[in-house]
C-alpha positions in Angstrom: 31.9 32.1 57.8 29.0 30.6 55.8 27.5 27.2 56.3 26.7 25.3 53.1 23.3 23.9 52.5 22.6 20.3 53.3 19.8 18.2 51.8 18.1 15.1 53.3 20.0 15.2 56.5 19.1 12.5 59.1 16.1 13.5 61.1 15.1 16.3 58.7 13.2 14.2 56.2 9.7 15.2 57.4 6.3 14.1 56.1 2.7 14.6 57.1 -0.1 12.0 57.0 -3.5 10.9 58.3 -6.5 12.7 59.7 -8.1 12.2 63.1 -9.6 14.0 66.1 -12.3 15.7 63.9 -14.6 18.0 65.7 -17.7 19.9 64.4 -18.4 23.3 65.9 -21.8 25.0 65.3 -21.8 28.8 65.0 -23.8 30.7 67.7 -25.4 33.5 65.6 -26.1 35.6 68.7 -22.5 35.8 69.8 -20.5 35.0 66.6 -18.6 32.2 68.4 -18.3 28.5 67.7 -19.2 27.5 71.2 -20.7 24.0 70.8 -18.5 21.1 69.6 -19.3 17.5 68.7 -16.9 14.6 68.0 -16.8 13.6 64.3 -16.4 9.9 64.0 -15.6 8.2 60.7 -13.7 11.2 59.2 -11.6 9.8 56.3 -10.4 12.8 54.2 -10.2 16.6 54.5 -9.0 18.3 51.4 -7.9 21.9 51.7 -8.4 23.9 48.5 -7.2 27.5 48.5 -8.0 29.5 45.4 -7.6 33.0 44.0 -4.5 35.0 44.5 -4.1 35.0 40.8 -2.0 37.7 39.0 -3.7 40.4 37.0 -1.0 42.3 35.2 -1.3 45.9 34.3 0.8 47.4 31.5 2.1 51.0 30.9 4.9 52.5 28.9 4.9 49.4 26.8 6.0 47.2 29.7 4.4 45.2 32.5 3.9 47.9 35.0 2.7 45.8 38.0 0.9 42.7 39.1 -2.3 42.9 41.0 -3.4 39.8 42.9 -7.0 38.7 43.2 -8.5 38.0 46.6 -7.6 34.6 48.0 -10.4 32.2 49.0 -10.5 28.9 50.9 -12.6 25.8 50.3 -12.2 22.1 50.2 -13.9 18.7 50.6 -14.9 16.7 53.6 -15.3 12.9 53.3 -16.5 10.5 56.0 -18.3 7.2 56.6 -20.7 9.0 59.0 -21.2 12.4 60.7 -22.6 13.8 63.9 -26.4 14.2 64.1 -25.8 17.9 64.7 -24.2 18.2 61.2 -27.8 17.8 59.8 -28.3 21.5 60.2 -25.2 22.2 58.2 -26.3 19.7 55.5 -29.7 21.3 55.1 -31.7 18.7 57.1 -34.2 19.4 59.8 -35.7 16.8 62.2 -39.5 17.1 62.1 -40.3 14.1 64.2 -38.6 11.1 65.9 -36.4 9.5 63.2 -37.9 11.7 60.4 -35.9 14.4 58.6 -36.7 16.8 55.9 -34.0 18.0 53.4 -33.3 21.0 51.2 -33.5 23.4 54.2 -31.2 26.4 54.9 -27.7 25.4 55.7 -26.0 26.4 58.9 -22.4 27.8 59.1 -20.0 25.7 61.0 -16.3 25.4 62.0 -14.1 22.3 62.0 -10.9 21.1 63.7 -8.9 18.1 62.8 -5.4 16.7 63.4 -2.7 15.4 61.0 0.4 13.5 62.1 4.0 14.6 61.4 6.8 12.1 61.1 10.4 11.9 60.0 12.9 9.3 58.7 13.8 8.5 62.3 10.6 9.1 64.2 7.2 8.3 62.7 5.5 9.9 65.8 7.4 13.2 65.7 4.3 15.3 66.4 1.1 16.6 64.9 -0.7 19.6 63.5 -4.1 20.9 64.5 -6.1 22.5 61.7 -8.8 25.1 62.7 -11.2 26.1 59.9 -13.8 28.8 60.2 -16.9 30.0 58.3 -17.7 26.9 56.4 -20.8 26.2 54.3 -21.4 22.7 52.9 -22.8 22.0 49.5 -25.3 19.1 48.8 -23.5 15.7 48.7 -24.1 12.8 46.4 -25.1 9.5 48.0 -24.8 6.4 45.9 -26.7 3.4 47.4 -25.5 0.1 45.9 -26.7 -3.4 46.4 -24.6 -5.6 48.7 -22.4 -8.0 46.8 -19.3 -10.2 47.2 -17.2 -7.0 47.4 -19.2 -4.8 49.8 -18.2 -1.2 50.5 -19.5 1.1 53.2 -21.3 4.2 51.9 -19.1 7.2 51.9 -20.3 10.8 52.2 -18.6 13.8 50.6 -19.3 17.5 50.9 -17.7 20.4 49.0 -17.2 23.3 51.4 -16.6 27.0 51.0 -15.5 29.5 53.6 -16.1 33.1 54.6 -13.0 34.3 56.4 -13.2 35.7 60.0 -11.6 38.9 61.3 -8.1 38.9 62.7 -6.8 42.0 64.5 -4.1 43.9 62.5 -4.1 41.1 59.8 -6.2 40.1 56.8 -9.2 37.9 57.6 -8.5 34.2 57.5 -10.3 30.8 57.2 -7.5 28.6 58.4 -5.1 28.4 61.4 -2.6 25.5 61.9 -0.9 24.8 65.2 2.2 22.6 64.9 3.3 20.6 68.0 6.8 20.3 66.7 7.2 24.1 66.8 5.2 25.0 69.9 5.6 24.3 73.6 3.6 21.3 74.8 1.8 23.4 77.4 0.5 25.8 74.8 -0.7 22.9 72.6 -2.4 21.3 75.6 -4.2 24.6 76.4 -5.6 24.7 72.9 -6.6 21.0 73.0 -8.4 21.5 76.3 -10.5 24.2 74.7 -11.2 22.3 71.5 -12.0 18.9 73.1 -13.8 20.1 76.2 -11.4 19.0 78.9 -12.4 21.7 81.4 -15.5 23.3 79.8 -17.9 22.8 76.8 -15.8 22.2 73.7 -15.5 25.3 71.5 -13.5 26.6 68.5 -11.6 29.7 69.7 -11.5 32.6 67.2 -8.2 33.6 65.6 -7.5 36.5 68.0 -7.9 34.1 70.9 -5.6 31.5 69.3 -2.9 34.2 68.6 -3.1 35.4 72.2 -2.7 31.8 73.4 0.4 31.2 71.4 1.9 34.6 71.7 5.1 35.4 73.7 
Protein backbone atom coordinates (compact mmCIF):
# COMPACT_ATOMS: atom_id res chain seq x y z
CA UNK A 1 0.00 0.00 0.00
CA UNK A 2 1.41 3.38 -0.98
CA UNK A 3 1.20 6.55 1.10
CA UNK A 4 0.23 9.68 -0.83
CA UNK A 5 2.45 12.73 -0.61
CA UNK A 6 1.42 15.50 1.81
CA UNK A 7 2.49 19.13 1.51
CA UNK A 8 2.84 21.72 4.30
CA UNK A 9 2.00 19.30 7.08
CA UNK A 10 2.01 20.77 10.62
CA UNK A 11 5.50 20.75 12.06
CA UNK A 12 7.11 20.17 8.66
CA UNK A 13 7.27 23.80 7.48
CA UNK A 14 10.96 24.29 8.14
CA UNK A 15 13.06 27.39 7.66
CA UNK A 16 16.60 28.56 8.40
CA UNK A 17 17.72 31.99 9.59
CA UNK A 18 20.39 34.00 11.37
CA UNK A 19 24.13 33.62 11.83
CA UNK A 20 26.03 33.50 15.12
CA UNK A 21 28.81 31.70 17.01
CA UNK A 22 31.37 32.69 14.37
CA UNK A 23 34.90 31.39 14.98
CA UNK A 24 38.08 32.14 13.01
CA UNK A 25 40.68 29.37 12.79
CA UNK A 26 44.24 30.00 11.62
CA UNK A 27 46.02 27.32 9.60
CA UNK A 28 49.15 25.82 11.10
CA UNK A 29 51.39 25.45 8.03
CA UNK A 30 53.64 22.94 9.78
CA UNK A 31 50.85 20.47 10.59
CA UNK A 32 48.13 21.38 8.07
CA UNK A 33 45.63 21.71 10.92
CA UNK A 34 43.42 24.60 11.99
CA UNK A 35 44.50 24.41 15.60
CA UNK A 36 44.00 27.98 16.87
CA UNK A 37 40.49 29.47 17.16
CA UNK A 38 39.27 32.98 17.96
CA UNK A 39 35.70 34.17 18.60
CA UNK A 40 34.41 36.42 15.80
CA UNK A 41 32.16 39.11 17.29
CA UNK A 42 29.99 41.32 15.11
CA UNK A 43 29.46 38.77 12.33
CA UNK A 44 26.41 39.87 10.33
CA UNK A 45 26.30 37.84 7.11
CA UNK A 46 28.01 34.80 5.61
CA UNK A 47 27.08 34.13 2.00
CA UNK A 48 27.96 30.72 0.58
CA UNK A 49 28.54 30.85 -3.19
CA UNK A 50 29.23 27.53 -4.90
CA UNK A 51 30.25 27.74 -8.54
CA UNK A 52 31.27 25.46 -11.37
CA UNK A 53 29.63 22.07 -11.98
CA UNK A 54 28.53 23.45 -15.33
CA UNK A 55 27.59 21.06 -18.14
CA UNK A 56 29.89 20.78 -21.14
CA UNK A 57 28.01 18.67 -23.69
CA UNK A 58 29.82 16.44 -26.18
CA UNK A 59 28.17 15.42 -29.46
CA UNK A 60 28.60 12.31 -31.60
CA UNK A 61 26.52 10.53 -34.22
CA UNK A 62 24.51 13.74 -34.64
CA UNK A 63 23.17 13.59 -31.07
CA UNK A 64 24.20 14.80 -27.65
CA UNK A 65 26.48 11.96 -26.61
CA UNK A 66 27.15 12.91 -22.99
CA UNK A 67 27.43 15.77 -20.52
CA UNK A 68 30.72 16.48 -18.78
CA UNK A 69 30.59 18.64 -15.66
CA UNK A 70 33.27 21.20 -14.83
CA UNK A 71 34.92 21.11 -11.41
CA UNK A 72 32.83 22.59 -8.59
CA UNK A 73 34.33 25.41 -6.54
CA UNK A 74 33.32 27.17 -3.34
CA UNK A 75 33.51 30.82 -2.37
CA UNK A 76 31.41 33.45 -0.69
CA UNK A 77 31.29 36.69 1.24
CA UNK A 78 31.82 37.50 4.92
CA UNK A 79 30.31 40.69 6.37
CA UNK A 80 30.87 42.01 9.89
CA UNK A 81 30.99 45.13 12.03
CA UNK A 82 34.35 44.05 13.42
CA UNK A 83 36.77 41.14 13.33
CA UNK A 84 39.33 39.45 15.59
CA UNK A 85 42.78 41.04 15.69
CA UNK A 86 44.15 37.71 14.48
CA UNK A 87 42.22 38.11 11.21
CA UNK A 88 44.72 40.82 10.26
CA UNK A 89 47.07 38.13 8.90
CA UNK A 90 44.21 36.87 6.69
CA UNK A 91 43.46 40.41 5.51
CA UNK A 92 47.04 41.17 4.50
CA UNK A 93 47.89 43.26 7.56
CA UNK A 94 51.02 42.93 9.71
CA UNK A 95 51.59 44.70 13.03
CA UNK A 96 54.94 46.51 12.96
CA UNK A 97 54.61 48.29 16.28
CA UNK A 98 52.13 48.92 19.08
CA UNK A 99 48.98 50.11 17.32
CA UNK A 100 50.67 50.38 13.91
CA UNK A 101 49.78 48.05 11.03
CA UNK A 102 51.08 47.78 7.49
CA UNK A 103 48.78 46.58 4.70
CA UNK A 104 49.17 44.79 1.34
CA UNK A 105 51.09 41.88 2.84
CA UNK A 106 50.71 38.16 1.99
CA UNK A 107 47.37 36.77 3.13
CA UNK A 108 47.08 33.75 5.42
CA UNK A 109 44.75 30.81 4.79
CA UNK A 110 42.03 30.37 7.41
CA UNK A 111 39.02 28.29 8.36
CA UNK A 112 35.64 29.41 9.67
CA UNK A 113 32.75 27.98 11.62
CA UNK A 114 29.38 29.59 12.22
CA UNK A 115 25.90 28.59 13.27
CA UNK A 116 22.49 29.11 11.67
CA UNK A 117 19.16 28.48 13.37
CA UNK A 118 16.47 26.05 12.20
CA UNK A 119 12.78 26.61 12.98
CA UNK A 120 9.38 25.31 11.99
CA UNK A 121 5.80 26.52 12.00
CA UNK A 122 5.35 25.18 15.54
CA UNK A 123 8.84 25.61 17.02
CA UNK A 124 11.06 28.60 16.19
CA UNK A 125 13.91 27.01 18.15
CA UNK A 126 13.80 23.58 16.56
CA UNK A 127 17.58 23.32 16.25
CA UNK A 128 20.62 24.69 14.48
CA UNK A 129 23.26 23.90 11.87
CA UNK A 130 27.00 24.31 12.31
CA UNK A 131 28.85 25.21 9.10
CA UNK A 132 32.55 24.31 8.84
CA UNK A 133 34.52 25.96 6.01
CA UNK A 134 38.12 25.17 5.06
CA UNK A 135 40.94 26.60 2.95
CA UNK A 136 39.70 30.19 2.75
CA UNK A 137 41.55 33.17 1.30
CA UNK A 138 40.11 36.68 1.69
CA UNK A 139 40.25 39.35 -1.01
CA UNK A 140 40.82 43.03 -0.14
CA UNK A 141 37.74 44.73 1.25
CA UNK A 142 36.34 48.19 0.59
CA UNK A 143 36.01 50.50 3.61
CA UNK A 144 33.76 53.53 3.18
CA UNK A 145 34.36 56.13 5.92
CA UNK A 146 31.46 58.61 6.05
CA UNK A 147 30.84 61.67 8.17
CA UNK A 148 28.58 61.27 11.21
CA UNK A 149 25.16 62.78 10.52
CA UNK A 150 21.54 62.57 11.76
CA UNK A 151 21.30 58.97 10.45
CA UNK A 152 24.60 57.42 11.62
CA UNK A 153 25.56 53.91 10.57
CA UNK A 154 28.34 51.71 11.86
CA UNK A 155 31.10 50.92 9.36
CA UNK A 156 30.60 47.44 7.91
CA UNK A 157 33.44 45.31 6.58
CA UNK A 158 33.04 42.84 3.73
CA UNK A 159 35.41 40.26 2.25
CA UNK A 160 35.03 38.05 -0.79
CA UNK A 161 36.52 34.65 -0.03
CA UNK A 162 37.60 31.71 -2.16
CA UNK A 163 38.47 28.22 -1.01
CA UNK A 164 40.89 25.44 -1.79
CA UNK A 165 39.18 22.14 -0.85
CA UNK A 166 40.79 19.81 1.65
CA UNK A 167 41.20 16.05 1.28
CA UNK A 168 38.54 13.57 2.41
CA UNK A 169 39.27 9.84 2.52
CA UNK A 170 37.41 7.89 -0.21
CA UNK A 171 35.53 11.01 -1.27
CA UNK A 172 36.15 14.12 -3.37
CA UNK A 173 37.89 17.02 -1.59
CA UNK A 174 35.53 19.47 0.07
CA UNK A 175 35.42 23.04 1.37
CA UNK A 176 32.22 22.79 3.42
CA UNK A 177 30.69 20.48 6.03
CA UNK A 178 27.33 21.14 7.72
CA UNK A 179 26.22 19.38 10.92
CA UNK A 180 22.47 19.56 11.63
CA UNK A 181 21.31 19.24 15.24
CA UNK A 182 17.82 18.19 14.11
CA UNK A 183 19.31 15.10 12.46
CA UNK A 184 22.15 14.20 14.83
CA UNK A 185 22.30 12.95 18.41
CA UNK A 186 22.83 15.75 20.97
CA UNK A 187 25.92 14.00 22.36
CA UNK A 188 27.63 14.04 18.96
CA UNK A 189 26.81 17.70 18.40
CA UNK A 190 28.17 18.55 21.84
CA UNK A 191 31.41 16.70 21.10
CA UNK A 192 31.85 18.78 17.94
CA UNK A 193 31.03 22.03 19.76
CA UNK A 194 33.47 21.22 22.57
CA UNK A 195 36.26 20.96 19.97
CA UNK A 196 35.18 24.04 18.00
CA UNK A 197 34.68 26.31 21.00
CA UNK A 198 37.48 25.09 23.27
CA UNK A 199 35.46 23.55 26.09
CA UNK A 200 38.16 21.02 27.04
CA UNK A 201 41.23 22.12 25.03
CA UNK A 202 42.31 24.96 22.74
CA UNK A 203 39.58 25.59 20.14
CA UNK A 204 40.31 24.01 16.76
CA UNK A 205 38.57 23.22 13.48
CA UNK A 206 38.65 19.43 12.97
CA UNK A 207 39.47 18.23 9.47
CA UNK A 208 36.73 16.46 7.46
CA UNK A 209 38.00 12.95 8.22
CA UNK A 210 37.84 13.72 11.95
CA UNK A 211 34.30 15.09 11.65
CA UNK A 212 33.16 12.04 9.69
CA UNK A 213 34.66 9.72 12.32
CA UNK A 214 32.93 11.70 15.05
CA UNK A 215 29.47 11.39 13.46
CA UNK A 216 29.89 7.87 12.08
CA UNK A 217 27.97 4.87 13.42
